[in-house]
Structure formats: structure tokens, C-alpha cells
C-alpha positions in Angstrom: 0.0 0.0 0.0 1.4 3.4 -1.0 1.8 6.3 1.5 -0.1 8.5 -1.0 -3.6 7.9 0.4 -6.4 10.1 1.6 -6.0 8.9 5.2 -2.4 10.2 5.2 -3.2 13.7 4.0 -2.6 16.6 6.3 -4.1 19.9 5.1 -1.9 22.9 5.3 -1.8 26.6 4.4 1.9 27.6 4.4 1.8 29.0 0.8 -1.3 31.1 1.5 0.3 32.4 4.7 3.5 33.2 3.0 2.4 34.5 -0.4 -1.4 35.1 -0.1 -4.2 33.4 -2.0 -2.8 34.4 -5.4 0.8 33.5 -6.5 2.8 34.6 -9.5 4.8 32.1 -11.4 7.2 32.8 -14.2 7.9 30.4 -17.1 11.3 29.8 -18.7 10.9 32.9 -20.9 10.0 35.2 -18.0 6.3 35.4 -18.7 4.3 35.8 -15.5 1.1 33.9 -14.8 -1.1 34.3 -11.8 -2.7 31.3 -9.9 -5.2 31.0 -7.2 -4.1 28.7 -4.4 -6.8 26.0 -4.3 -5.4 23.4 -1.9 -2.3 22.6 0.1 -1.4 19.3 1.7 1.4 17.2 3.1 1.6 13.5 2.4 4.3 10.9 2.4 6.8 13.4 3.9 6.3 15.9 1.1 4.3 19.1 0.7 2.2 20.0 -2.4 0.1 22.9 -3.6 -2.7 22.8 -6.1 -3.0 26.0 -8.2 -5.8 27.1 -10.6 -5.0 29.7 -13.3 -6.4 33.1 -12.2 -8.4 34.4 -15.2 -8.8 33.1 -18.7 -6.5 30.1 -19.4 -5.9 27.6 -22.1 -6.4 24.8 -19.6 -8.9 24.3 -16.8 -6.5 21.7 -15.3 -4.9 22.7 -12.0 -1.1 22.8 -11.6 0.2 20.6 -8.8 3.6 21.6 -7.5 5.9 20.5 -4.8 6.5 22.9 -1.9 10.2 22.9 -0.8 11.7 24.7 2.2 15.2 25.9 1.7 17.9 25.8 4.3 16.9 29.3 5.4 13.2 28.2 5.7 12.1 30.1 2.6 9.4 28.3 0.6 9.6 27.7 -3.1 7.5 25.8 -5.6 9.0 23.2 -7.9 7.8 21.1 -10.7 7.3 17.4 -9.8 9.9 15.8 -12.2 9.5 12.2 -11.0 6.8 10.5 -13.1 5.8 8.1 -10.4 5.5 10.8 -7.8 3.5 13.0 -10.2 1.1 10.1 -10.9 0.6 9.3 -7.2 -0.1 13.0 -6.3 -2.4 13.7 -9.2 -4.4 10.5 -8.5 -4.6 11.4 -4.8 -5.8 14.9 -5.6 -8.5 13.4 -7.9 -9.6 11.1 -5.1 -9.8 14.0 -2.7 -11.6 16.2 -5.1 -14.0 13.6 -6.7 -14.7 11.0 -4.1 -16.5 7.9 -5.4 
């Protein structure tokens, strides 16, 4: 049984407390996009945030990013590069959002 299950989820709000309910992310070309913080949670020893595009967007799909604390305690958001981790987190979010 995987550690990525709904019983292991701890809801948090560190990103909202740190940055507010809207965050600005920049792509590789420096273009800024604003996102509403939808959900934040810890599971399996990691922290994640679910962001919805703020305003018109090409996609209605949320962005799920990993929340990482630096040595100085400063929070940053990172893309989930590991395919297995991404699959586990996105399936967990679907389960939390659309319970059967």
C-alpha cells in the first residue's frame, strides 16, 4: 500500500500564509502567470500545492507543484519531475476532489 492515500493527507496553508491566495509564477521565458491557491497538503513526507489559473486560461487543469523549504526556511515551488510521484499525487488529488 502506498503512502499516498487520503488517510495520510494533512491539510496545510503555508503557501497562502507566505504569499497570499494568489501566486505569481514565471515560465522559462520570464512570462508571468497568476494562480489561485486551491489546496495545500502534506503526504508521504512531502508538501504539495494545487493552483488554478487566475483568469482566462488555455487549460482548466490545475497545476500541482511540490513545496520545498530551503535551508533558510524560505518556501519555493518546484515542478514534480518524477513521473511516479506525479502520478501518485495527481491520483490522490483526484480522489480527494472527486470521491466515489
